[in-house]
C-alpha positions in Angstrom: 0.0 0.2 0.1 2.6 2.5 0.8 4.9 1.7 -2.3 1.4 2.0 -4.1 1.5 5.5 -2.6 5.1 6.6 -2.9 4.9 5.6 -6.5 1.2 7.3 -7.4 3.0 10.4 -5.5 6.1 10.3 -8.0 4.6 10.1 -11.0 1.8 12.7 -10.2 5.1 15.2 -9.0 6.9 14.0 -12.6 4.3 14.9 -14.5 3.0 18.6 -13.3 6.9 19.6 -12.6 7.3 20.8 -16.3 4.1 22.9 -15.9 5.0 24.0 -12.7 8.5 25.3 -13.9 7.0 26.8 -17.2 4.5 28.9 -16.3 4.9 29.2 -12.5 2.2 29.8 -9.6 -0.1 31.0 -12.8 0.0 26.8 -13.5 -1.7 26.4 -10.3 -3.8 29.2 -11.0 -5.0 28.0 -14.3 -5.5 24.3 -13.7 -7.4 24.2 -10.3 -9.8 26.9 -11.9 -10.2 25.0 -14.4 -10.8 21.7 -12.7 -13.0 23.3 -10.2 -15.2 24.7 -13.5 -15.3 20.7 -14.9 -12.6 20.4 -17.1 -12.6 16.5 -16.0 -9.0 15.8 -17.5 -7.3 18.5 -15.8 -4.4 17.4 -13.0 -5.5 19.4 -9.7 -4.3 17.1 -7.5 -1.1 16.6 -9.2 -0.6 20.5 -9.6 -0.9 21.1 -6.4 1.3 18.1 -4.8 4.3 18.8 -7.4 3.6 23.0 -6.4 4.0 22.2 -2.8 6.7 19.9 -3.0 8.6 21.9 -5.1 8.1 24.7 -2.3 9.5 22.4 -0.2 12.8 22.7 -1.9 12.7 26.4 -2.6 11.1 26.6 -6.4 7.7 28.4 -4.6 6.9 29.7 -1.2 4.3 27.0 0.3 1.9 30.2 2.2 2.0 31.3 -1.7 0.7 28.5 -3.1 -1.4 26.5 -0.8 -4.0 30.5 -0.3 -3.9 30.6 -4.3 -4.9 27.1 -4.8 -7.8 27.4 -2.3 -9.1 30.9 -4.1 -8.2 29.1 -7.5 -10.5 25.7 -6.5 -13.4 27.9 -5.2 -13.5 30.4 -7.9 -13.9 27.9 -10.6 -16.7 26.2 -8.5 -18.9 29.0 -7.7 -18.4 29.7 -11.9 -19.8 26.1 -12.5 -22.6 26.7 -10.0 -23.4 29.7 -11.8 -23.4 28.1 -15.0 -25.6 25.1 -13.8 -27.7 26.7 -11.8 -28.9 29.0 -14.8 -28.8 26.5 -17.9 -28.0 23.2 -16.0 -32.0 22.0 -14.7 -33.7 23.4 -17.9 -31.2 21.8 -19.6 -31.4 18.4 -18.3 -35.0 18.3 -18.7 -35.5 19.7 -22.2 -32.0 17.6 -23.8 -31.2 14.8 -21.0 -32.9 12.2 -22.7 -29.9 12.7 -25.4 -28.0 10.9 -22.9 -29.5 8.9 -21.3 -31.1 11.1 -18.6 -34.6 10.7 -16.8 -36.9 13.9 -15.9 -37.2 11.5 -12.8 -33.4 11.0 -12.2 -33.0 14.9 -12.4 -35.5 15.3 -9.6 -34.0 12.2 -7.8 -31.0 14.3 -8.1 -32.6 17.4 -7.0 -34.2 15.8 -3.8 -30.9 14.4 -2.6 -29.0 17.8 -3.3 -31.7 19.5 -1.2 -31.4 16.8 1.3 -27.0 16.3 1.7 -25.9 19.0 -0.5 -23.8 20.5 2.2 -21.7 17.6 3.4 -21.4 16.2 -0.9 -20.3 19.4 -1.8 -17.7 19.9 1.2 -16.4 15.8 0.8 -16.7 15.5 -2.7 -13.4 18.0 -3.1 -12.1 14.4 -2.7 -13.9 12.5 -5.2 -13.3 12.3 -8.9 -14.9 13.3 -10.7 -17.6 15.1 -8.2 -15.1 17.2 -7.6 -14.8 18.7 -11.0 -18.6 18.3 -11.3 -20.2 19.6 -8.3 -20.6 23.2 -9.0 -22.9 21.9 -11.7 -24.8 19.3 -10.5 -25.0 21.8 -7.4 -26.2 24.6 -9.3 -28.7 22.6 -11.6 -30.7 21.1 -8.5 -31.0 24.3 -7.5 -29.0 24.1 -4.4 -28.4 27.6 -2.3 -25.9 29.7 -3.6 -25.0 30.9 0.1 -25.0 27.0 1.5 -22.8 26.0 -1.5 -20.5 28.8 -0.8 -19.5 27.9 2.3 -19.3 24.4 1.7 -17.3 24.4 -1.8 -15.0 26.7 0.2 -14.4 24.7 3.5 -13.8 21.8 0.9 -11.5 23.9 -1.0 -9.7 24.7 2.1 -9.6 21.0 3.8 -8.7 19.6 -0.5 -5.7 21.9 -0.8 -4.4 21.9 2.9 -4.5 18.3 3.0 -2.9 17.2 -0.6 -0.3 20.8 -0.8 0.4 20.3 2.9 1.3 16.8 2.9 3.2 17.0 -0.2 5.5 19.9 1.8 5.3 18.0 4.7 7.1 14.7 2.8 9.1 16.7 0.5 10.7 18.1 3.6 12.0 14.7 4.9 13.6 13.7 1.7 16.8 14.6 1.1 17.6 17.2 -1.8 
């Protein structure tokens, strides 16, 4: 298990490091924003892990990477929520049949998010692809924006801090 974790961590860092070295902290902003906005294949975890690993090695400042990551992830989710709120519910009812989504399914998700939305949004940051799609789902399910905003921000803080500070701490234990 530990071998799998460390090899996965190493591959995440190897994949994201060239992007971070080339574009700097802007890569953290763009990729975390895009991933939280719904771009499913944006490597958000890889970028935050690699950026904080590089922060431990002196390339970035950790107190720059963590807040920028939290803010980018939060704002991307807010934009996805806005798009979901504006187009999602009506769009799913109108065009859902083309992708096997029935009105009954839309109603189930709507009720589910009204009942359990806050913890799903917070914990959903750790679940792929829920992290990428939760803003659209919450918006189209007509979850109230204030509740979404608070729990999305809480989830972003916990998610970025867990992955980022964990990578930073681990990198500090590895000799240069």
